[in-house]
Structure formats: structure tokens, C-alpha cells
N, C-alpha and C positions, 0 to 999 in steps of 0.2 A: 629361912632366916632371921632372927631377931633383930631390933634395930641395935643393937650396939653395932655386931657383924658388919651391919648395910652402912654402919659409921667408918668402921674401920677399913671397908673396903671404899668408900668416897675418900677417905682420905691415904690410903696407898694409892689408887688412883693421881689424884691431885698429887703427891710426889712424886709418880713418873710424869707427867705430864710436866712438872716444872725442871724434874731432870729434862724430855726431852727438850725442851726450850733451850736450858744450862748449854745441851749438846750441840746444836742448830748454833748459838751466839757462838762458841766458841769452834767446833769446826767451820762456818762459812762453806765454801764449797758448796757439793747437790743436799738437797733438802734427802735424799734414799739414806746417806751415811749416818746422819743422824735420825734417824728415824730406824736405821736398823741398830745401831748401839742404844737406844732409847728400847726398841723392844728388846734387845739381849738382857739389859735393868730391867726391864719389867718383868721378865717370864724365871730371872733367876729362880734356884729353887731354896737359896736358901731365906731370901726375903719374906719365905712362906711362915718361920717363925713369929717375927714380928707382925706383920697380921692375920693371923689364926690364935694369939694369946693374949686378951684383953687387956691383961696387967703389963702388955708390955706396948702400949698403944704409948706411951711417952717416946718410946724410938721413932718411929712415926712421923710426931710434932719436933725433936726433933735434928731428926734427917734435917724435912722442910723447910725448917728455919735457919742451919745451916748450907743444906744450897738455896736459898733462896740469900744468904747472906754473899755468897760466891758470883749468883746472878748477877745481885746488884751493882758487888764489889767489879765487875766488869763492863757492867754498863755505865757505871763510875769513869771507866778506865775509857773505853772507849769513845762515847758520846760527852764524855766533860757533863755530866750531868750529878749535880753537885746534893741534889737529895737521894740519889742511888747512895753518893757519898754518905750520908750521913744516915741514912735508911740500915746498911750494912751490917755495923758496926752493932746497929740492936738487933739486927736478924740474927747475928752471934751470939748475944748475949742470950737475948730468946732461948736460941739452941741450948748453948751451956746449961740457962737455969731447969732446959726438960729432960735433961739426962748427961749424962756424959759418955755416951752413941755422939754429941756432938765435937768431940778432942779428936776426931776423926774426919773431921772439913779442915782443921788445922793444916793436916798434910795435901790438903787439897789447895791451899792458902801458900805454900808453899812451894809447892809446884807449878803453882802458875806466877811466884815471883820469880820462880829458879829460870822458867822456861818461856813466860810469855811479857814479863813486863821488862822493857826495855831500858826505861830508863836510869840514870846513872845512881849508883850506891845511896847516895845521899838521900837525894829523892825518893827513893825507893821505903828506906828505913819513915821517911813523913811519911809516907802516904799508908806505910800498918802499919805508926802505932796508935789508931784508935783500938788496935783490931788487938794487939800487945799489952793496953792497958786492958783492956776487957778479959783476955784472958790474964792477966795478972791477979783482976780485979776477983 
């Protein structure tokens, strides 16, 4: 395998590790459940095209930054981390700049807002305003 192929595999491994960390944070509970979900994510056959085709490397970067934005958003909510609250919209902007694949992370943010965010609607709108601004830009 050439150096580009090795880098693509390393990027995919980093994406899988990021997703595993996100699953661990969101699922709580026993670690084996998050590990099993991460395993299923990593062996999903639909990821083959992304990792095999060098011209599609922007999708790996876009997905990684998108999941990083969601993980940072979750950490800013749970731990009241202001740095994570600032970095999450920047990661989303980077993901959107990397490729249109990042638009799919918006569905994850919407699901998070509906199912995991228990704050009043006005506070929720205020919390998601930076992401809406990034999407509008």
C-alpha cells in the first residue's frame, strides 16, 4: 500500500475512534455497548468507497470534523465547557468547508436537540444559534 492509502486508513481509524468516543459519551452505561456500536460503524461496508477512493478523502475529513462538532457540543452541554462550546461551531464550519457530506451531521444535531436537550425552547434556540449561523453562512 502506498503512502496515500496508509494515510486514508489512518484517517478512517481516527474517524472510528472519534465515533467510538461519541458513542461512549452518549450511551453512558456499559462500555461494551458503545464498543459494539463503534465496531458496527467501523465495519460498515458503505464506508469502503470513502476509504478506497483517494478523491473522496474530503468525506473523511468532513465526517471527522462533523462528529467532532457533535462530541464537543455534547461536552459543552454536560460539563458546561465554554471552550468546547466555542470549538463545536468552528468544527462544524470546517466540516462544511470540507464537503457537503457534513450536511448529514445537521440531522444528528437536530436529533440531539429533540431527544437529549431538555432545556426550555428559548434556551435551546439560543444554544443552537451559532450552528444556525454557520449553516446560513
